[in-house]
C-alpha positions in Angstrom: -35.3 92.7 -2.5 -32.3 94.5 -4.0 -29.9 93.6 -1.0 -31.0 90.0 -1.6 -30.1 90.5 -5.3 -26.7 92.1 -4.7 -25.7 89.1 -2.2 -26.8 86.7 -4.9 -24.7 88.4 -7.7 -21.6 88.5 -5.1 -22.3 84.6 -4.6 -22.7 83.7 -8.0 -19.3 85.6 -9.0 -17.6 84.0 -6.1 -18.6 80.7 -7.4 -17.3 81.6 -10.9 -13.9 82.9 -9.6 -13.6 79.6 -7.3 -14.2 77.5 -10.3 -11.8 79.2 -12.4 -9.1 78.7 -9.7 -10.0 75.1 -9.2 -9.9 74.5 -13.0 -6.7 76.1 -13.3 -4.9 73.3 -10.6 -6.9 70.8 -12.1 -9.4 69.6 -9.2 -12.5 70.2 -11.5 -11.0 68.7 -14.8 -8.2 68.9 -17.4 -6.6 72.1 -18.4 -7.4 73.5 -22.0 -6.3 71.2 -24.9 -2.7 72.1 -26.0 -4.0 71.7 -29.7 -7.1 72.2 -31.8 -7.9 68.6 -32.5 -8.1 65.8 -30.0 -7.9 62.0 -31.0 -9.6 59.7 -28.6 -8.5 56.1 -28.5 -9.5 52.8 -26.8 -7.0 50.2 -26.4 -5.8 47.3 -24.5 -2.9 47.0 -22.0 -1.1 43.8 -20.4 0.9 45.3 -17.8 -0.2 46.1 -14.2 -1.1 49.6 -15.1 -1.3 51.6 -18.4 0.6 54.4 -19.5 -0.8 57.8 -17.6 -2.1 60.7 -19.8 1.2 62.8 -18.4 3.7 60.3 -19.7 6.5 62.1 -21.5 6.2 59.6 -24.0 2.5 60.5 -24.7 3.4 64.3 -24.4 6.0 63.7 -27.0 3.9 62.1 -29.7 1.0 64.8 -29.1 3.8 67.2 -30.0 4.9 65.3 -33.2 1.2 65.0 -34.1 0.1 68.4 -33.2 -2.8 66.4 -31.8 -4.0 66.0 -28.1 -4.5 61.9 -27.6 -7.0 60.7 -24.9 -6.7 57.2 -23.9 -9.5 54.6 -22.8 -7.5 51.9 -21.5 -9.0 48.5 -20.7 -7.1 45.4 -19.3 -6.3 42.7 -22.0 -7.9 40.0 -20.3 -11.5 41.9 -20.0 -11.1 43.6 -23.3 -13.7 41.9 -25.3 -16.5 42.4 -22.8 -15.7 45.7 -22.4 -15.8 46.4 -26.4 -19.1 44.6 -26.6 -20.7 46.9 -23.8 -19.5 49.9 -25.5 -20.7 48.6 -28.9 -24.2 48.0 -27.4 -24.2 51.5 -25.7 -23.2 52.8 -29.1 -20.7 55.2 -27.3 -17.3 54.6 -28.6 -14.2 56.9 -29.2 -13.0 57.8 -32.7 -10.2 55.1 -32.7 -11.1 51.7 -31.1 -8.5 48.7 -31.3 -10.2 45.6 -32.0 -8.6 42.0 -31.4 -10.2 40.3 -34.1 -13.5 39.2 -36.1 -16.3 38.5 -33.5 -19.8 38.3 -34.4 -20.6 41.4 -32.6 -17.9 43.4 -34.7 -19.2 41.7 -37.9 -22.5 42.9 -37.1 -21.4 46.2 -36.3 -19.5 46.6 -39.5 -22.7 45.5 -41.2 -24.7 48.0 -39.4 -22.7 50.8 -40.3 -20.8 51.5 -36.6 -17.4 51.5 -38.4 -16.0 53.6 -41.4 -15.0 51.5 -44.3 -11.3 52.3 -45.1 -10.8 50.1 -48.2 -11.1 53.0 -50.6 -8.9 55.7 -48.9 -6.0 53.4 -47.4 -4.0 53.4 -50.6 -4.0 57.2 -50.5 -1.9 57.4 -47.6 2.3 56.8 -47.8 2.3 54.4 -44.8 -0.8 52.8 -44.7 -0.5 52.1 -48.6 2.5 49.6 -47.8 -0.3 47.0 -46.4 0.3 43.7 -48.3 -2.7 42.7 -50.4 -3.0 39.1 -48.4 -3.2 41.0 -45.1 -5.9 43.3 -46.6 -7.4 40.3 -48.0 -7.0 38.5 -44.5 -8.4 41.1 -42.4 -11.5 42.0 -44.7 -14.9 41.4 -43.6 -17.8 40.8 -46.1 -15.2 41.7 -48.6 -14.4 45.3 -47.4 -11.5 46.9 -45.2 -13.1 48.1 -42.0 -9.9 48.6 -39.9 -6.2 49.0 -40.1 -4.7 45.8 -39.5 -1.5 45.6 -37.0 1.2 43.9 -38.7 2.7 40.9 -37.7 5.4 38.6 -39.6 3.6 35.9 -41.7 6.6 33.5 -41.1 6.4 33.9 -37.3 5.9 30.2 -36.4 8.3 27.6 -35.5 10.1 25.6 -32.8 12.5 27.1 -30.4 14.3 24.5 -28.1 17.2 24.6 -25.5 20.3 24.1 -27.4 22.3 23.4 -24.2 19.8 20.6 -23.1 20.3 19.3 -26.7 23.9 19.0 -26.1 23.7 17.2 -22.5 21.3 14.5 -24.1 23.4 13.8 -27.2 21.4 15.6 -29.6 22.9 16.9 -32.8 20.0 17.6 -35.3 16.4 18.4 -35.5 15.0 17.9 -38.7 12.2 15.4 -38.7 9.2 14.5 -36.7 10.7 11.6 -35.5 13.6 14.0 -34.5 11.4 16.1 -32.4 10.0 13.1 -30.7 13.2 11.9 -29.7 14.3 15.1 -28.4 10.8 15.7 -26.2 11.6 12.1 -24.9 15.2 12.7 -23.9 14.5 16.2 -22.6 11.5 14.3 -20.3 13.8 11.3 -19.1 17.3 12.1 -19.4 17.9 14.9 -17.1 18.7 17.5 -19.5 19.4 20.0 -16.9 21.7 17.5 -15.1 20.4 18.3 -11.6 20.0 14.7 -10.7 15.9 15.2 -10.5 13.0 14.2 -12.9 11.6 17.5 -12.8 11.5 18.5 -16.6 9.2 18.3 -19.6 9.9 17.9 -23.3 7.7 20.6 -24.1 5.1 22.7 -21.9 1.6 22.7 -23.1 -1.2 25.4 -22.1 -4.8 26.1 -23.2 -3.9 27.6 -26.2 -4.2 25.4 -29.3 -1.8 26.7 -31.6 0.7 24.3 -31.3 -1.5 21.6 -32.2 -2.7 23.3 -35.3 1.2 24.2 -36.3 2.2 20.4 -36.3 -1.3 19.5 -37.7 0.6 21.2 -41.1 3.2 18.8 -40.7 1.0 15.9 -41.5 -0.4 17.2 -44.5 -3.2 19.0 -42.8 -4.8 22.5 -43.9 -4.7 25.5 -42.0 -8.3 26.0 -40.9 -10.0 24.9 -44.0 -8.5 23.4 -47.2 -9.5 22.2 -50.7 -10.3 18.5 -51.3 -9.9 16.6 -54.4 -13.6 17.4 -55.4 -12.7 21.4 -55.5 -14.8 22.0 -51.9 -13.3 23.5 -49.1 -13.8 21.3 -45.6 -12.7 22.1 -42.4 -9.3 20.8 -40.9 -11.0 18.4 -38.4 -12.7 16.5 -41.1 -9.4 15.4 -42.7 -7.2 12.5 -42.1 -4.4 14.5 -41.1 -6.4 15.9 -38.1 -6.7 12.2 -36.9 -3.1 11.5 -37.2 -2.1 14.4 -35.4 -4.6 13.9 -32.6 -3.1 10.4 -32.2 0.7 11.8 -32.1 -0.4 14.2 -29.3 -2.3 11.4 -27.5 1.0 9.5 -27.5 2.9 12.2 -26.5 0.3 12.9 -23.5 0.4 9.2 -22.6 4.0 9.3 -22.4 4.0 12.4 -20.3 6.2 14.4 -23.0 4.2 17.7 -21.9 2.5 18.4 -18.7 -0.9 16.9 -18.0 -2.5 20.0 -16.6 -2.6 21.7 -19.8 -6.2 22.4 -20.2 -5.8 24.6 -17.0 -2.6 26.4 -17.7 -3.5 30.0 -19.2 -1.6 31.4 -22.0 -0.4 34.2 -20.0 1.8 31.9 -17.9 2.9 29.7 -20.7 6.6 31.2 -21.1 6.9 31.2 -17.0 7.5 27.6 -17.0 10.2 28.0 -19.7 11.9 30.7 -17.6 11.9 28.4 -14.5 13.7 25.4 -16.7 10.8 23.1 -16.6 10.3 22.7 -20.4 12.9 22.3 -23.4 10.9 22.6 -26.5 8.3 25.5 -27.1 6.1 25.0 -30.9 5.0 28.6 -31.2 6.3 32.1 -32.6 10.0 32.3 -33.0 10.4 35.5 -31.0 9.7 33.5 -27.5 13.4 32.2 -27.7 14.8 35.5 -26.7 12.0 35.9 -23.9 12.7 32.4 -22.7 16.4 33.3 -22.8 16.1 36.3 -20.8 13.9 34.6 -18.3 16.3 32.0 -17.6 18.9 34.4 -16.8 16.6 36.6 -14.7 15.6 33.7 -12.9 19.3 32.6 -12.3 18.5 29.2 -14.1 21.6 30.0 -16.3 24.7 32.1 -15.6 24.3 35.7 -16.6 26.8 35.8 -19.1 25.5 32.7 -20.9 25.6 33.3 -24.7 22.3 33.4 -26.0 22.7 30.9 -28.9 24.7 28.4 -26.6 21.3 28.4 -24.6 18.5 28.5 -27.2 18.0 27.6 -30.8 15.5 27.6 -33.6 14.0 25.6 -36.8 11.4 26.6 -38.8 9.7 23.4 -39.0 10.3 19.5 -39.3 9.9 17.3 -42.1 7.3 14.7 -42.4 5.5 12.4 -45.0 4.7 15.6 -46.7 7.8 17.7 -46.5 8.5 20.7 -44.8 5.2 22.6 -43.9 4.2 25.0 -41.6 1.3 27.6 -40.4 1.6 31.2 -41.1 0.2 33.9 -38.9 -2.6 35.8 -40.7 -0.1 38.6 -41.0 -1.9 40.6 -38.7 -3.0 40.9 -35.2 -6.3 43.0 -34.5 -7.4 46.2 -36.2 -7.4 49.9 -35.5 -11.2 50.7 -36.4 -12.7 54.3 -36.7 -16.1 54.9 -35.3 -18.9 56.6 -37.1 -20.4 57.7 -33.8 -17.6 60.0 -32.8 -16.3 60.7 -36.3 -19.4 61.8 -38.1 -18.4 63.7 -41.1 -15.5 63.1 -44.1 -13.4 66.0 -42.9 -12.8 64.7 -39.4 -12.4 61.2 -40.7 -9.8 62.4 -43.2 -8.1 64.3 -40.0 -8.2 60.8 -38.3 -6.6 58.7 -41.1 -4.1 61.2 -41.4 -2.9 61.1 -37.9 -3.1 56.9 -38.0 -1.0 57.2 -41.0 1.6 59.0 -38.9 1.6 56.3 -36.4 3.3 54.3 -39.0 6.4 57.2 -39.2 9.8 56.4 -37.7 9.6 59.1 -34.9 6.0 57.3 -33.8 7.0 53.9 -34.0 10.0 54.5 -32.1 8.0 56.4 -29.4 5.3 53.9 -28.9 7.3 50.8 -29.7 10.4 51.8 -27.2 9.9 55.1 -25.5 12.3 57.8 -25.1 16.3 57.5 -25.7 18.5 57.5 -22.3 15.3 56.5 -20.3 13.8 53.7 -21.9 16.5 52.6 -24.1 20.1 53.3 -25.2 21.4 53.6 -28.7 24.1 51.5 -29.7 25.7 52.0 -33.0 22.6 54.0 -33.9 20.3 51.1 -33.3 18.0 50.9 -30.2 18.6 48.8 -27.6 15.9 48.6 -24.9 17.1 49.0 -21.2 16.2 45.8 -19.1 14.6 45.7 -16.0 13.5 49.6 -15.9 11.9 50.6 -12.6 7.9 50.5 -12.4 7.4 54.1 -13.1 9.6 54.1 -16.1 8.0 51.1 -17.6 4.6 52.5 -17.0 5.3 55.4 -19.1 5.6 53.3 -22.5 2.9 50.5 -20.9 0.1 49.6 -23.7 1.4 52.2 -26.3 2.7 49.7 -28.8 -1.1 48.3 -28.9 -1.9 51.2 -31.0 0.9 51.0 -33.5 0.2 49.2 -36.8 3.8 48.9 -37.8 3.3 49.9 -41.6 5.6 50.3 -43.3 7.3 47.0 -41.9 10.6 48.0 -40.4 9.7 51.4 -40.4 11.2 52.5 -37.0 14.8 52.8 -36.0 16.3 49.4 -36.3 16.7 47.2 -33.0 20.3 46.1 -31.8 20.8 42.8 -32.7 22.0 40.1 -30.4 23.3 36.7 -31.9 19.8 35.1 -30.7 17.8 38.3 -32.0 19.4 38.2 -35.3 18.6 34.3 -35.5 15.1 34.9 -34.7 14.5 37.4 -37.5 16.5 35.2 -40.1 14.3 32.2 -39.0 11.0 34.1 -39.8 12.4 35.2 -43.1 13.6 31.6 -44.0 9.8 30.8 -43.2 8.7 33.0 -46.2 11.8 32.2 -48.4 11.2 28.4 -48.4 7.6 28.5 -49.4 6.5 26.6 -46.9 3.7 28.5 -45.2 0.0 27.1 -45.6 -2.6 29.9 -45.9 -6.1 29.6 -44.6 -8.4 30.4 -47.7 -11.4 31.1 -45.5 -9.7 33.8 -43.1 -12.0 36.3 -44.7 -15.0 34.2 -45.5 -16.0 32.3 -42.2 -17.0 35.4 -40.8 -19.5 36.0 -43.8 -21.2 32.8 -43.2 -24.6 33.7 -41.5 -24.8 30.2 -39.7 -21.3 30.4 -38.6 -22.3 33.8 -37.2 -25.1 32.5 -35.0 -23.6 29.0 -34.0 -19.8 29.2 -34.7 -18.9 29.7 -31.2 -20.8 26.6 -29.9 -19.6 24.5 -32.8 -16.0 25.7 -32.1 -16.2 24.8 -28.5 -17.6 21.3 -29.4 -14.4 20.5 -31.6 -12.1 22.1 -29.0 -13.5 20.2 -26.1 -13.5 16.8 -28.2 -10.1 17.6 -29.3 -8.7 17.7 -25.5 -10.9 14.9 -24.2 -9.4 12.8 -27.1 -5.9 13.7 -26.4 -6.4 12.8 -22.5 -7.8 9.7 -23.2 -11.5 10.6 -22.3 -12.5 10.2 -25.6 -12.2 7.1 -28.1 -12.1 7.1 -32.0 -16.0 6.3 -32.0 -16.7 9.1 -29.4 -14.7 11.6 -31.4 -16.7 10.5 -34.6 -20.0 11.2 -32.7 -18.9 14.5 -31.9 -18.3 15.4 -35.7 -21.8 13.9 -36.6 -23.2 16.0 -34.0 -21.2 19.2 -35.5 -22.5 18.5 -39.2 -26.0 18.2 -37.8 -26.0 21.2 -35.4 -25.1 23.5 -38.3 -21.7 22.2 -39.4 -23.0 21.1 -42.8 -24.9 24.3 -43.6 -21.5 26.1 -42.7 -19.4 24.1 -45.3 -22.2 25.0 -47.9 -22.4 28.6 -47.1 -18.4 28.8 -47.1 -18.2 27.1 -50.3 -20.7 29.3 -51.7 -18.6 32.6 -50.6 -15.4 30.8 -51.9 -16.8 30.6 -55.2 -17.9 34.5 -54.9 -14.7 35.7 -53.7 -12.3 33.3 -55.2 -10.8 35.9 -57.6 -9.8 38.2 -54.3 -8.1 35.5 -52.8 -4.2 36.4 -53.5 -2.7 33.0 -53.5 -3.0 29.9 -55.6 -5.2 27.0 -55.1 -2.3 24.4 -54.8 -0.8 26.0 -52.0 -4.0 25.2 -49.7 -5.0 21.8 -51.1 -5.5 19.0 -48.6 -2.3 16.7 -49.0 -3.5 14.2 -46.4 -7.3 14.0 -46.7 
């Protein structure tokens, strides 16, 4: 018996020694944490692969933060599904990137799954720079549950091929009629001078943003607007919406944009421009530089072509109601702190302190651009990203900018500006300076409507489907009106009632004047 016990002891000791050896070489798991605190983060990525845990960029960030960083990466196209599964399981990491206010997120916030951040944000040196309008827009049930990821309010505009405009004799783009004329010439007047009928005025995809930008040109509201009776109504119940629909149907009938737009994914949208297929893009202003680089990389334009000879930008075009444009919400998604993993106030404050440091110059440079002389060069003290990085180097920074909140704005090392990059920045600033941006007064209200939470997805899809069918000629005026009647009966009227009750309750919190979101073309 003693012999058996001795053999058993030797066996157990050998297992322990083997385990220690295996652990030391990383077979059984990661080596001991380098720092006393570990922050777990769930985020999306857009490339083929996310940054690995041993990325020198992550290691440098850990050194700066004195914190171990553990990422759970999820591909962007499947992120919401994964997030919903994680929410249902109740097993969330400490910090969670949340793309937007879905019914499941609103429900989770109300159920106490995430920390309310509002009472604490102003205590942190970087986070206190978040503008009140962005805090309001991003709020849920009047409360702040996430750190919004900064986006320029005046980001939208019109980018177009300046070289094409010159080729077809266009010298100005100031009005809606000018734009229509440009689209027509870019479609039919061989703007690339290759002798073929192979271009469109613009390329359209299944993303409906351009439609809602042009809607403001016709006097329409952004999402919802205030009518003459002081009631908020959704944009598709206005005359401006119908005028805009007819404008888009006319462009479709004249083939000024691609007829397969409902099946073109947003992820491939810019590919068509980079291949020289389209001349005008109604979207974010910063797409101009991406299109220019795409054209150059694809050999469509000479490598030495000056960027501002190829691309140009205007913030908007004038219609009957003057110069108007649709702003962004001022943010894109949130960073939320989970109560399932962050259980006490001391840990919460530690997490908030680290997230605040994500706005420091060091972190904005690291997670925004990587390492100097590896991922970017410094030109006159400004960051100039190295183009066409090898896959292994590109992967080292893949996805990391998705966890930056970018507060304070311009808190990182300035980027080296080519003439086109400078033009983009100037036009974004001009959007705000001109005071032409039409805000959405229900940005923070719609998610509080009980009926919208229950029926919103179905009702939104009903309108979107009718919009596409009207543009493509599958639905006439009477058919579209019938859809609107169905929308009202199936919960739309109740949503209007609830949104207006919420508007009366929270009106004093809305950080802009009524005049700016009144419907000009009701």
